[in-house]
C-alpha positions in Angstrom: -0.1 -0.2 0.2 1.2 3.4 -0.9 0.0 6.9 1.1 -0.6 9.6 -2.0 -2.0 13.2 -2.0 -4.1 14.0 -5.0 -3.9 18.0 -5.7 -6.9 19.9 -6.7 -6.2 23.6 -8.2 -3.6 25.5 -6.3 -4.0 24.9 -2.7 -6.5 21.8 -1.9 -4.9 18.3 -1.3 -6.8 14.9 -1.3 -5.2 12.5 0.9 -5.5 8.9 -0.1 -3.9 5.3 0.2 -3.2 3.0 -3.1 -3.6 -0.6 -2.8 -1.5 -1.6 -5.9 -2.0 -4.7 -8.3 -0.5 -5.4 -11.7 -3.4 -5.1 -13.6 -4.5 -2.3 -16.0 -7.8 -1.5 -14.4 -8.0 0.6 -11.4 -11.0 1.3 -8.6 -11.5 4.6 -6.9 -13.7 4.2 -3.6 -15.8 7.5 -2.6 -16.3 8.7 1.0 -19.5 7.0 2.7 -21.0 10.0 4.3 -18.9 11.7 6.8 -16.6 8.6 7.2 -12.7 8.4 6.5 -10.9 6.4 3.6 -10.9 3.2 5.5 -15.2 3.0 5.1 -17.4 1.7 7.8 -15.9 -0.9 10.0 -12.8 -0.7 7.4 -15.2 -2.2 4.8 -13.3 0.0 2.2 -9.6 -1.1 3.5 -11.0 -4.8 3.4 -12.3 -4.4 -0.5 -9.1 -2.6 -1.8 -7.1 -5.4 -0.2 -9.4 -8.0 -1.9 -9.2 -6.5 -5.0 -5.8 -6.0 -5.1 -5.5 -10.0 -5.5 -7.7 -9.9 -7.9 -5.1 -7.3 -9.9 -7.1 -4.3 -9.7 -5.1 -1.4 -8.1 -7.5 0.6 -5.9 -7.5 4.3 -4.4 -9.3 4.9 -1.3 -9.4 8.6 -0.6 -10.9 11.5 1.8 -13.1 14.0 0.1 -12.4 17.4 1.4 -13.3 18.2 4.9 -13.0 14.9 5.9 -10.4 12.6 7.7 -7.2 13.9 6.2 -8.1 16.3 3.2 -8.3 19.8 3.3 -11.1 22.0 2.9 -9.8 25.0 0.9 -12.1 24.2 -2.2 -15.0 26.8 -2.0 -17.1 25.4 -5.1 -20.8 24.0 -4.3 -20.9 20.6 -2.5 -22.0 18.4 -5.9 -19.5 20.5 -8.0 -16.6 20.1 -5.6 -17.2 16.1 -5.1 -17.0 15.9 -8.8 -13.7 17.8 -9.0 -12.2 15.7 -6.2 -13.3 12.4 -7.8 -12.0 13.8 -11.3 -8.5 14.4 -9.5 -8.4 10.9 -7.9 -8.9 9.1 -11.1 -6.4 11.4 -13.0 -3.7 10.4 -10.3 -4.7 6.7 -10.1 -4.7 6.5 -14.1 -1.7 8.4 -14.9 0.3 7.2 -12.2 -0.3 3.4 -12.7 -0.9 3.6 -16.7 -4.4 2.5 -16.2 -6.7 1.5 -19.5 -10.1 2.1 -17.3 -11.2 2.6 -13.8 -14.3 1.5 -12.1 -15.8 3.8 -9.3 -18.0 3.2 -6.2 -18.9 3.4 -2.8 -21.8 3.0 -0.1 -24.9 5.2 0.4 -23.7 8.8 -0.7 -20.7 7.5 -1.6 -22.3 5.3 -4.3 -24.5 8.1 -5.7 -21.5 10.7 -6.0 -19.6 7.8 -7.8 -22.8 6.9 -10.1 -23.2 10.9 -11.0 -19.4 11.3 -11.6 -19.6 8.1 -14.0 -21.8 9.7 -16.3 -19.6 12.4 -17.8 -16.2 10.5 -17.7 -15.7 7.9 -20.6 -12.8 6.5 -18.5 -15.0 5.0 -16.1 -15.6 1.7 -17.2 -18.1 0.6 -14.5 -19.8 1.6 -11.2 -20.3 -0.1 -7.7 -23.2 1.1 -5.8 -24.0 -0.2 -2.3 -27.2 0.7 -0.7 -27.9 3.8 -3.0 -31.4 5.2 -4.5 -34.3 3.0 -4.6 -37.6 3.5 -5.7 -40.7 1.8 -4.3 -42.5 -0.4 -6.9 -45.8 -2.1 -6.6 -44.1 -5.1 -5.5 -42.5 -3.4 -2.8 -45.5 -2.0 -1.4 -47.2 -6.0 -1.6 -44.1 -7.4 0.1 -43.7 -4.6 2.8 -47.3 -5.0 3.8 -46.5 -8.5 4.3 -43.5 -7.8 6.5 -45.7 -5.5 8.4 -48.8 -7.8 9.1 -46.2 -10.4 10.2 -44.4 -8.2 12.7 -47.6 -6.9 14.5 -48.8 -10.5 14.7 -45.4 -11.5 16.4 -45.6 -8.4 18.7 -49.3 -9.3 19.5 -47.8 -12.6 20.3 -45.1 -11.1 22.8 -42.3 -12.5 20.4 -40.8 -9.2 19.1 -40.8 -5.9 20.2 -39.2 -3.1 18.2 -36.2 -0.8 19.1 -37.4 2.9 19.7 -35.5 4.9 17.2 -34.7 8.8 17.9 -34.5 10.6 14.3 -35.2 13.9 15.6 -31.4 14.6 15.9 -30.1 13.4 12.8 -27.3 15.7 11.5 -28.0 15.0 7.9 -31.3 14.3 6.4 -30.1 12.5 2.9 -31.8 13.2 -0.3 -31.4 10.3 -2.9 -31.0 10.6 -6.4 -34.4 11.5 -8.3 -35.5 8.3 -10.8 -35.2 10.8 -13.7 -31.3 11.5 -12.8 -30.3 7.7 -12.0 -32.3 6.5 -15.2 -30.4 9.0 -17.4 -27.2 8.0 -16.2 -28.0 4.3 -16.2 -28.6 4.8 -20.0 -25.2 6.8 -20.2 -23.1 4.0 -18.9 -25.2 1.3 -21.1 -24.9 3.3 -24.1 -21.1 3.3 -23.8 -20.9 -0.5 -22.8 -20.3 0.2 -19.1 -21.2 -2.4 -16.2 -23.3 -1.3 -13.2 -23.3 -3.6 -10.1 -26.1 -2.9 -7.5 -25.7 -4.1 -3.8 -28.5 -3.9 -1.7 -28.8 -4.5 2.0 -31.5 -5.1 4.8 -30.7 -1.8 5.8 -32.5 -0.4 2.7 -35.5 -2.5 3.4 -37.7 0.7 3.5 -37.0 1.4 -0.1 -35.9 -2.1 -1.5 -36.9 -5.4 -0.4 -36.5 -8.1 -3.3 -33.8 -8.7 -6.0 -36.8 -8.5 -8.6 -37.2 -5.0 -7.8 -34.4 -3.5 -9.6 -36.0 -4.4 -12.8 -39.0 -3.1 -11.9 -37.6 0.5 -10.8 -36.3 0.8 -14.7 -38.9 -0.9 -16.8 -37.8 1.3 -19.7 -34.4 0.2 -19.6 -33.1 -3.3 -20.9 -30.6 -3.9 -18.3 -28.9 -7.0 -20.0 -25.9 -8.8 -18.5 -24.5 -5.4 -17.7 -26.2 -4.4 -15.0 -25.9 -7.2 -12.0 -27.2 -7.3 -8.6 -26.4 -8.7 -5.2 -29.0 -8.6 -2.4 -28.4 -9.4 1.2 -31.7 -8.8 3.1 -30.3 -9.8 6.5 -27.3 -7.6 6.4 -27.4 -4.1 8.2 -26.6 -0.9 6.0 -22.8 -0.5 7.4 -22.1 -4.3 7.6 -21.0 -4.4 11.2 -20.3 -8.2 11.1 -17.2 -9.3 9.9 -18.7 -12.1 8.1 -20.9 -9.8 6.4 -18.1 -7.7 5.4 -16.4 -10.8 3.7 -19.5 -11.5 1.7 -19.8 -8.0 0.4 -16.0 -7.5 -0.5 -16.3 -11.4 -2.2 -19.3 -10.4 -4.3 -18.1 -7.2 -5.6 -14.6 -8.7 -6.6 -16.1 -11.8 -7.9 -18.4 -9.5 -10.0 -15.4 -7.6 -11.1 -13.3 -10.4 -12.2 -16.2 -11.2 -14.8 -16.2 -7.7 -16.4 
């Protein structure tokens, strides 16, 4: 592994770590929310090391104002994030003479990666962990069954839900609109790029069945360049070591087929 600093403009510096491999493809991991470059419970670290064994050189870095990166750049958040991802992609491809790069991340990192992928032809694929999802008719039917079963278990005294206080949330995240995600997905497929979706049980409030992905984009023929792994019994940040291993292995397996 090698520590790197990507320069953006005259002043800003983005701190990252490269896990080197011998292949000609790279992977850039985008910060998940406010978490530094190691990811939740070191998910990004484990993924980078696993991908290196598959010949994929990986850069995980801190977006500005997160972890070790500076915060001098004054552009609006979305524009700034795009510039910072470009700086990371530029560095990785130029330094390691790669043919193409994949971008990805968890939650907001997934959506930042997807937005960026639309406009950079060097991006051959995107890996999206718990990104945007849209409630379909099937989602509502399955969710009704889930709620009925839960109420029966509560009445029998078998189940008692934990009270969750959402009033003090620091950030209220707004996911990509369907029109935007559809446009980006079309653009990726038009240039023969790959998109891999990973949904966990943490996304159950908007995604609850693997068949839902096709139902979310009925107007787009997904074909074999769009893939999905669904882990309904896993939490959003993969708290358990065995859960992180499953996610890491599933992503590595998909990328090895691209």
